[in-house]
N, C-alpha and C positions, 0 to 999 in steps of 0.2 A: 630805396630806404623806406620807405613803406611795408614793404614787405621783410626787411631787418627785425624793422621794428615789433611786426605783428608777430613772428617767428615770437623773436627775444618774448616778449608777453606770454606768448605759449611756452614759453618756459618756465617762465616764473608763477603762473599759471599751475603750471604741473605741479613744481615744486611746494609751493603752498597746499595743493592737495596732499602730495606726498608725505608736508610734516602734518599736515593736519591729522590725518591717518595713519602716520606707524605712533602720533601721541594719544591717538581714541586706541590704539591698541597694547600700548604700552599702561596706559591705565588702565583698562581690564585684567589686562597680563598681569601685572604688574604691579599696580596701586593697590586696585582693593586686596589682598592677598597684603599686598602691606600695611592700611587703614585695620583688616579687621587685627592681624598681629599685634598693632601696636596698640587699639583699644580694648581686646577684650583677652589677645594673649593667644597658643595653641589653639587648633580644634577639639584635642583627644583632651580627656578628665588625667590628674593623679594615675598611679596604677594603682588599682585594686587590688588585699593583698590574701583578702579571704572574701565565702560567701556570710558572713558577721557585718565584717565592714562596708559592703556594696547595702547590705539591707539598714544600713543604720545611718547610711548617706540619704537614701531613696526613704527615712523614712525623717529627715527633716523636716520642716518646714519649707513651704516655698518661702521665697528670697531676693530681692531684688539685683544679688550679685547670680544666684542661679537660675531666672530669668531672662539675666543676657550673657551668660553662659551658654543657651541654650537657642536664642537667639543667633548667638555668634555662630555656635554647631550649625543650624539651618542657612548663614550667610556663605559657609565653608564648604558647604552638597551644595550651594546653588552655584557659586563660583567653581568646581569640580563641572557639575555639569556642563555650565556655559563650555568651558575649556575642551571639552568632550566633542560638544559641537563645532566650535574652532579648530580644533583639530581637524572630525570629518567635514569644515565646507573648506579646509585649506586646501583635506587629499581631493575633494570634489574640483576646487580652481584650480590646482596643477595640473589635475588631467586637460582640463577642460580651455587652459591657457590659451593656446591657437585661436580657438574661438574667441572667448572671449574677446582677442587684440579686435577679429575684423568686425563683431555682433556685439557690439555691449546688450542691444533686445534678450540676448538667451540671456542675461546676468537679472533682466529685469522681469524676467517671465520667470524665472526662477522664485529668484527675492515674493513672487504673488504665491503661487506654491507653498513655500514653504512656511509651516508655525510663528509667531513672533519671535520665538527665542530662535530660530538657527538663521531665522529672516537674519535677524542682528550679525550673529557673528556669520554669517553670508555675507553683508555687505560688509563688514567688516574688511574679511580676509581680502575681495574681492577689489574695493575699492582702493585697496594699495595694492596690488597686484596691475590693477589699471593706471596707477599714477607712475610704478614705473616702467611702464610702456610707454606712457608717452613722456617718460625723459630722456627715456632710452629712442625716441621717432625722431626729435629733432638731432639733437647728436650725428646720429647714424646720418640723418642727411644733409646738415652743416659740412659734413666732413666730405663728402661725394660736393658738395655744394661752393669747395671752392674752385672748379676747373675751370667757372669765366665767372667775372667783375666785369669788364668792361661793357663800354657803354653801346646798343646795336648800332651795327654800322650800315649804311641804309646802300652806298655805291661799293659796289665789289672791283678789287681790282686785280687788272686778268693778274694771273699767272705766271711765271718765269714758267721755263721748262723745267728748272730743278725742283720748285713746287712743285710743279705736274707730278713730276713723276713721286716726289716724297708723298703726293697725297695720293696717287694710282695702289703708292706699297702700303698705306698704313689704309686701304679703303678694302687692298686683299687681304689683308688681317683683322679685318672687321667680323661678325660673324655675319651670318645668314641673319636676316630679317624681314618683318614683315608690318606695313602702315597702320595706322591705328586711329582713327579721328575721335577726338576728343569729344564727352556728350555733355549740355550741360549737367552735373553738378557727380562727375566721374571723378577721381581721387587715385594718385598713384597704389595707394591699398588695395580699392577695391577692383584695379586693372588687371593688379596680378592676382588676386582676388579668384579675378574670375578666368583670365587667359593666365597666366602660369600655374593656378592648381594651386598657388601657397601665398598668405598675404606678404609674410614675412618676404619674399622676395625685390620686395617692392624696389628697393634701391639697383637691382638687375636693371631695370625701368630707367630710374633717372640715370644712370649713367651712360648708357647709350643713347639718353635725349641730353645731359645738361649742354646746355650750351649751345643747342641748334638753333637756328633762326626759323622763326617759326614762321605762318601765312601773313600774318599782320606783325614783320619785324621786330617783333619783341624774344626772347631766349627764357629758356627753362633754366632759369637760378633757384628757387624755391619750391622745394618739392610737397607744398600743404600749396601753390597756387598753379592751378590748373587752370587755364581759358576756353572755353570752348572754340574748336574750330581747328587748332593746335592739333599738328600730326606728330603721335609719336613711332617710334620702330618701338616693336617686339620680337624678340628672340620669337626663332623657331621651334619645334617639335624638339628639334636634335639637340635646340642648343637649351633649353627646359628641364631635360632631364639631365643635366648635368651640374654641376657646382652650385649649387644650393644654396652655400654661404660666397656669395663672392665679394674676393679682392679688392677692395677699394684702391682704385687706379691714382696716381700723383698728378697733381693738378700741371696744366701747359704751363711753361712758364708764360707766354704770352697768347693771348687770342689769335684764332688765325680767323677771319671774318670769310674767308674766299673759299674754307672748306665744304663749305654748303653748296658753295654755286657749281664747283668742281662734282662734288658728290653726292648730286640730290635722294631724296628717298627714292622713286621709282626705280632706281635706277641696281640696283641689286637680283639679277639677273637667277638667282637661285632657288627663289620660291618664289610661286605668283603670289601676288596680294592676296590680304585676307584670306592664306589658305586655313591660318591654325587661329581664327577668330571665329567664333557661335556663329551660329544664321542670323543672328538676329540681328548683330553690330555688321554681317557685311551686309546687309541690308541698306544699313542709314551710311559706312560709311561707300558702297558704292555710289548711293542718289548724290547729283550732283547737287550743287551747295551754292544760294545765293542769299546775305548772309547780309543788309544793312544796316543793321544793327549794331553799336558798339559792343565789344565785348568786353558781360560779366563776369569777374572772376567766382566761381563756385564753389561756394559751403564746403570744406571736406565730410562734414556731418551727413550729406544731402545726401539719397540712396542714388540706384538708377533709376532714369524716368519711363514710367511701363510706355510702351510701343500704342497709338490710336490708329495704325493702317494694317489691314493685313493682304496679306498678297494672298490672293485667288486665282494664277494662274501666269502665266511666261506675260511681261508689260501687263498685269490689272493688280489694281491694289484700292483694296475699300477701304470705309472706316467700321470701326470700333460698334459705330452707332447703328451707320448699314449692316452689318455680321447680326447685331441683337433683331433689327429689322426683318430678314432671313430666315433668325432664327423663331421667330413668329411666326412666320409662315411655314416654315415645314409642320408645326403643330396644328396651321390650319388646315395644308393641303395635306396631314396623316387622319385630321378629325373627317373631311372628305370623304375621303379610301376607304376610312370606316365606317361609313358609313349606310353604305349598301353594301356591307360583307357580308355575304353566309359563313357557318361553320363550316372548317373542314381544317381537318387534321393532316392531311395529306396535303394541302395547298401548300404553293411555292413563297418563300419569305418575300415578304416588301422590297421591292426592287431599291438598289444601291443608289444613298444619294450621290449625284455629280459632282465631280469636283471641286469644283467652286463653291457649289452648297453644302461640302465637307466643309471645307477647310473653314468655312464663316461658320455653319454650326459648333465646327471644333474652336474655335476664336473663342464666340461668344462663352461656352459654357468652362474654358480656361477661363475667361475674365468674372464670370460668377462663383468659380469654385473659390475656397479660401483654405489657403493648410497653414493650422495651425502646429506647430515642431515642438515636442515636449522637452520641455527644459533637465529634464535628467536621461537624454537619447546621447550615446557619449560619439557617436560616429554623424555626422553630417553630411545632408548630399545639395548640390548645385543644382537648381534648376533653372531652366528658362526664364525669365519672367513674363507672370501673366497680362495678357496685355490689360489696358487703362478701362474702369468703366464705360456704357456709352452714355452720351446726357441724357436729359430727362426722355422718355417719349410725345413722339411730336417733330421733333425736332430736325431737320435734315440739316446733315455733315456734308459738307463738299471739298471741304481740303484740310490741311494742317501744315503747321507753322508751329516751330519750337516744341513739339510733340504735345502740342494741345488740335483737336479739332473745331475746326472754324463752320459758322454754319451759313447755313443757304442767305441769309438778312445781308450777308454781306455783301451778296447779289444785284440787290435790288437799289441800286443807285442809278436817279434819273440821267434821262438818258438812255440807259441800259447799257450793255458791254458785249461787246462782239470775243470770241473764242479762235483766233489762228494758229498757225501749226501747225504741228507730226501730233499734237494730243489734244488739238481742240475738237474732235470725234471722241475718241476713244473717253474723256473730261465730261462731254457733255453724255457719253451714255451711264458714266459712272455718276453723273447727277441726275439722270433719269430714275435710275435704280433707287437713288439714297430717296427720294422724295416717295416711289412705293414701297421700298420696307418703311420708312418711317410711317408709313399709314398701319401698317400689319399693327403695330406694337399699341396703337390705340383705338382697335375694333373692340368692341360693335360703335363708339364713335366716332362721329365723321370727322378727317382726317381733318391738319392744319393748313398744309401747303396741296394745292392742287396742280397737276403736270399737265399744262395744255399744249399739245405739238402740231401741227396738220399733218395730213396722214403722207404727204411726200415725203417730212425729215424724220417721219417715226418709224417708216419703211425702210429710209435707209440705213439708219443708226440703228434699229431694235428689227429686223428682217424676220423672228415671230410676234410680232406687233401685228394679229389680225383682230382684236377688242379691248373695248376700254375696261377703264378695273376703274371703282368707288374713289380713285385720287387721280385719276388720268383719262383725260377728255380731247379725245381724237377727231383734230375737223376734216374738213373738208380738201378747204387753204388755209392763207393764211388770215384772210378777210375775215373769215367765217372765225374764226381764231381770235382776231381783235374784236366784234361783233361781243364773242362772250365773256372779253375781259371788260368790255365798257358795260355790262350786263353786270359785271359783278362791283365794280368802279360805282354802277348810279346808284346800288344794293348799298351799298356802304356810304352812300351821302345819303340817301332817306333815314337812314339806321344814324346818323352820326347828328342832323336835323329832327327827329321826332321825341315828342316826350316822354319817349320809354329808352331815349340815347343810355339814362344812365343804370339802367336795370334789364339789360343787354348781357344773358348773362357768356360766359365764355363759349357754352356750346352749342348759344346762338350767333356765333361770330364768326361772317362767313370768314371761311381760308383764302390765304394768300393762296395767291393762283401766283405758276412761274411758268413764262412763257419758252420752249426752246423752238425756235424755225430757221429754217432758210432763209437770205434775203429774198426775199420775192421783189423785183420792180416793178410788179404793181403795185403793190401796197409799199412802198418804200414813206412815203409821205406821213401818213394814218399809221404805219408801225412805228416813224420818231414820236405824231405827236401822242402815241400812249403810251412809246418809252419814258417822257419825262413825267408820268406820273408815277412814274416809278416809286414805291417809299418801301423803305422797312416795315415787315409785317402785313403786307397789301399788294404788291407786284412789285414780280421781279423779269425781266426781259433779257434773255442770248439771246443772242443770233452769231448764227455762224457763217464765217468764210464773209464777212463782210469788211476789208480790211479800210477804208478810206469810215472809218466809226469816229467819232469822238471818242472816246471810250475804248481802249486797240488794249487785251489780256494777248501775249502769245504763248505759249504754252510749246514745253520739251514734250519727244515723244512718251516719257516715263511723269508728263504734268508736271514739270517744275515750271517756273514763272519765269521766262527771260527776259519779260519786254510788258511793263505795261506804262499806255499813257494815261495821262488822266487824271485831275484833283481825284477824282472819289472811287478811285481802281487803285490808290496807291499803299492800300494797306494789303493788295495782295501782294507787293513786290518779294517776297519774302519766304511766301507760302508754296504748293505744291499742292494740286488740285487730285484728287480722284481719279484713275484713270482705269477702262473695261477694257477690253481685246473683244471683238464682237463673239467666241464660239463661251467666254465666261458671262460673259452678260445676259448671252440665252439661257443656260443651265440656270441663271439666277431669276431672271423673267419666263420661264415654266415654271420656279414653285411658287414665284408669285401669281399665278394664272391657278396651279393645282388648288391654293390655298383659296379661292372661290368657286372651287366646286368647275375649273373651266380646264381642255386638256388644249393647250399650239398644235396646231395639225402637225409640224414640220418637229417637235419639240422630244426630246425622248430623256427619261430623267434617271432612266438607266446611263454607265460609259457603255462603250464598247467592247466588247471580247478581246481579251489582252492580244490573245492573236494578231486584233486588228487594231493597234491600240500603238497610234504611230507613237515611236518615240524619240523623248523632251533631249535636247544636249545637254549635257549634264551641266556645261555652263552658265544655258540658260535655265534650268530647270529650280523652281521658288526654293526657299528652304526646307516649306512645309509641303512639299508632295514628296510622296514616298517614291521607292525607288520602282521601275517595270517591274523589277519580280515581289518586289515588296508589295504594289498594289492588288498584284496576282494570288499571289498567298490570301490576301486579305479578302479578294474577290472570294476566293474561293472555300477559304474557313469562317469566316468571322460573317458573310454575306447570307453565308445557304442557312433555310430553317436548321431550326435546332436540330429537330431529331433528323436531319441529316446533312449534320456537322461530320460526320465520318461512317460513307453509306458501307465501310467493311466491320464494322462495330452491332455485332447482333445485340438483341435484347438482351440475352443472359452474359454477356459480359457486360454490359452496363452495369448491372441486376450484379455484379460480381465484385465489378467496382469499387459498388459502393455498400458495401458490406455494416448494416447494423450494426455491427461490434466495434466500429470505427470508434476507437478514446475520445477522438473531439471532432464535432460537428459545426460548419461556418454555415451560417446563414446571410444569403446574400439576399435572396429576398423577400423587397421591405425593407426593414428597420437593419442594420447589421448587427449581430449580436456570435457569439460564441459559444455552446456547448462544451464541457465535457460530463465524459463517464463517470456518472455518481457523484453529479454533483449537481447541486438542486438551482445554483446563480449564476449569472451569465458571466462574462468576463471578453477583452477587449476593446471596448468604449476608450479605455484609457490609453490606445496604441496611437504613435505618431501616424498622424496625417500620412505620409509617403508608406510608411510601410499598411498601417489598412489597404490603402490604393492596391499595393503593390500585392496580398492577401486576396484581394476581390477577385483581380483581375485575373490569377491564377485559380482562384475559382471559377470563374466563368469560361475558363479553357482546360476542361477536366483533362483534354489529350495532351496540354502541354503548349508552352510559346517562345517561340523566339526568342534571342537573349535583345537584338535588332527592335524588332516592335515591343518590346515593353518599356524599350529606351524611347522607341515615337510614343504610347501610346501613353505613359510617363512625365513625358516633357521633359525630358532629363537633358542632360551633356549631350551633345553627338563628337563627341573624343572617346573612340572604341574604350580606351583604354581609362579615363576616369568615368565612363559610365560600367564599364565590367566594374572597380570598385565599388560603384551606388551600389551592381547589382549583388555587390556580395554582401555591404552590409546590411541590403533590405532582407535578405536571406536569412542573416545573423540574430536582425531583429522578429525576426518572425521565429525562428527557429527558440531564441530565447523566450518571447513572451507565453508558447504552447506551451515550451519546457517550465517554467515555472509553474503553469496550470496545471495543465499533467502528472509532474514528478516526475516525467519519462527525459530522466536528464542525456540521456542518446540515440535518442528516435532526432531525425533530421528533419521529419514532416517536409522540407522541401528538396526535393529529389533533381535529379539532372537525369538526361536521358539525350546524350548526343549535346545539340546545341539547342535543345528546349526544356523548358525548367518547366515544372507541371508537382503537383500535391500532391503527399503517398496515399494514394487511394486505399493501404490497411492501417491511415491511422488517422486519417482525414475523410469525413465525409460531407455532402457538402447539400444543400437543400437543390439547388437546382439540378447538381443530377440526377434528384429520385426524380423532380417532375419531368425529366427529360426522356425518365428511363419509365415514367407515367405516360406521359404523351404518347410517345413509344408502339408499349404495350396497347393502347384502347385503339392506335390505327390502323393496330392491325390482327385485333380481336377479332371473333370469328361468332364467339358466343355472347348477347348482349349479359348477359350475369356480367361476367370475366370483361367485357370491356367497358362498364359501368363502376364493377370496382378500380377499374386504373383511373377514369374520367373521377370519379373520387378523391384516388388519393393524387393525381394532380391538381385539383381542384385543394386540395387540408395540402399539399407544401407549394403553392402560392401567395406566401402567405405579403405578397404586393408587390412594386414597382422593383425592377436590377435596380438594387444600389439606391433604396430609394431615399431621398433628403441628400443627395451626393453628383452634385453635378459633373463627371468625370468623361471627357469627351468621348472616351474607346465606348462606353457604354450605353450610347449614343442612339445606335443601330441596332444594337441584339436588346436592350433593351423593349426596341419597338416589337421586335420581331416574337420575346418571350411571350410579352404582352396583350399579342394576338394570340398564340394559343391556348393563353389563360382561360382567355372568355370564348374559345371557343372552345374550350372543353366545359364549361361552365354551361354557356346555353345548351350542348350536349345533353352534358348532367340534366338539365333541366326538361329534355326533349323527351328522354328516357324514363325521366319520373314519372311523367304526364301521361306516359301509356300503360306505366306498371300498376298506379295508384288510382282510385276514385276520385280521391280529394286533394284538388288542387294546390291547396292552400303552400304544399313543400315544393312543388314545381312555381308557382310564382314567385316564394321566398328566393327561389335560386335566383328568377329571372330579373326581380329585384336585383339582388346581387350583380347581375351580370350588369345593371342597366348602372351602378355604380360604380363599375371597374369602364366602362364601354358610350360613358352617354351623350353618345350623337348615333349607333349603332340601330337602326330602324326596324331590322328582323326581331332583334328580343323589343320590342316596344308592339313588335305586329303578334308575337306569340304573345306576349302578354295580352292586349286585346281579346287574341280567340281564345284564351283560356279562361278569361274575364267575361267574354258573353255567353261561353257555351255554359258557364256556374252562372248566368241569371246576372251578375252584378256589373249592371250597366253602368252605373254611378263613376265604377272602379274605372272602366274604360273610360270612357270623355276623360276623366282627368289624367289619364294614362296619358293619352292622346292629349289632353292641355299640356304637358309634362314637353312632351316630348315636342311641340312647336315650340316652347319659351325654350326648350336648348336647343334646336336645331336658329329660333334665332342667333342666336351668337356667329353661327358661321354667314349669314344674311340667306338663307338657306329656308326652305318648307316643308312639311313631310312629302313625300313619294305620293302621287293618285291612288294607287295600290294601299298605302295606310290610310287613309284621308276614305276611301272605299269601304273599309272594314269598320267603320263609325257611321257610316250613313246609311247603308247598311240595316246599320241596327236599329236606324230613324227610324228608317222606313215599318222593317218587322213592328216596332211599337208603334209605332202608328195603326198600322192596322188593328 
């Protein structure tokens, strides 16, 4: 009854909105001209018979009727202009009707970008269309909702032979379907748009699932009422390609409660489960669900909830907060790698990130990237939803529930908790990595959580644990770990009892201790006594393998909490802890070590060669992991040095491909901009975000990039047919923008060579191609003058980091490679300038610029100090050394002895 009342009330509201919209539109289109005609007459004056008649009329004195007619004429002109805007907006709304019905934000975005008079016209037209759509949707839904009105039947009658045969015959006629679990915020409209490619096909899903018994015993009777946890049947690809306008089926005469018992959803062998569902929904549907909370109806306007869990390998999942910490660790690791780097244009590119590290970094960058779609865009593209935003820096996320991350304070229960089951060790690994990665986001501030583990536990969980990190204390045994915790608790007690307790800053407050340990029989009583002092923000104790512990949490292999005993841990009953297998955990730990300038002995930052890579079974490959063939192409193309991406290309070929006479130049080094030949102003800033990223991707790959690689890089849908349509839309968008700017209406600009997409080098030049050609020329030149000219050309072409200001995940590793080459070119140019010019100022200016580009490279500071010492500028050399010390403090590092010796030798000479 409540659902029926809600639906009826929705129809009444839609009718009222329709009535108000039609009234407003009629008042503008009919009421205004009627009022003007009645009050002031028609807009045109009486016919003029001659020029004398016109002159006599104009010579008459200004009177009130004359002013009234002028005002009326102005009113008619304004009304005519408004009607033109109305017709224009009506044409746009008609073209965008399908998009407006599924995404009202498109209308809101357009209204914000229009002037006032056009916004009013657009609002009148769009509200009328949306009101009509709102009236249509309930009618279409209830036309099919007559399929079942009986109460849910709990008892299932045993089917007779006749009914069983009829049921089997009916199942044979049913189309092949796949199961989909309803998520919070789902609507039939959104599900049809995501999985059928057309939101207007939501009646297909409704007809397939109407009157089916759901896991909670209820039935789908109202299309606007979906409960999380329900299982819907979606048509497969073969079925979605036909019958875009499904015919309503007649309602059965009587409900058949035993139909679902005879034909459960999983007995459709035609298509494997989740075959046509995108990757993020396959993960969610495959994970076991344990929900002890009552289902809450999801509002029909709510969007899909963005995921907080990131797959980083087989049976390995971390939270988006941990991914943010890993991304910060990657930045610190690269800074340490650049610290002792010597300039060399022929050096290989930095090693590619490990698979788990790349997955975490990509997820973090995707969460940071904001997409703003243009309201003027005719074509729309469907993207996988970006992950949710991480929690504030310093917090440790240990689990997920209902689409939200749970922080480690939930583990700080008096008495401690024990983890058992297949997921105990993977959950402990993920928890340890979460603590260590959280500290990376706070550097150089001390971490808020400190991990304490005995050596045996650390070596068993993480084989590469060879040394402590600032947020990790590895003790000899459990007794030493407890002593360390007791010291911390005593320090907290002294701070609380001191007179200065109120003025203790957050930075001076001791971090929360998180103990992860195996059960040590020699320290059981002491461990229990310490665990009873656990409290949020102070101490959390996690014991592995203690089956008889009062607070007990059992984890499945994927981290789902299957059992939780003890009143203090009941909040974990519906949660799923993050888990890490050994290999992904080691890859993440190696990155954390590298972030502090250490290298684990058995660690490797680069993945094994493609020929030695163990194939992952397709059924267990995580959605974000590329296929072996695609991984091999990425390793050989994207991760090679920029000047070695195509060894067969010669310098002459690169220069020939980048003709300076190209009518369009695309700049992706630094701020994105496009210049057309003969025009001083830049353009391209108003491009839609997806179009701009697609153009940058093509510019960064001058030899072309395959369609499946574009789909992976842009994080678009995985369905090949839909991905092909999106690529076609992106090509048209790029061509439309460039044709409008250049006037070349027949130019293609984006061409296809086999299965590769690339820019037409005869029409488009790029700064990254000019930079690559200059670097290659400088690395092969034998004449110093030619080499210096090429170095200067490379420095000039480098306008900043690749795709500066845009967090494109695909550009991360390529940006690092290009940046290294730019710094090397600048330092080598400074060396040449110092040798060829007696005045060191020009070389020092180049080195200062290099220090700004790479503030942690000690080779730059060493060259600067030598030049300053040679020029007798001792004070400047001391300031350079002090600047290096301040910058290295961000990495918790100090200058090398060789750098310190330069200053000390200078002081010794001055003392003489």
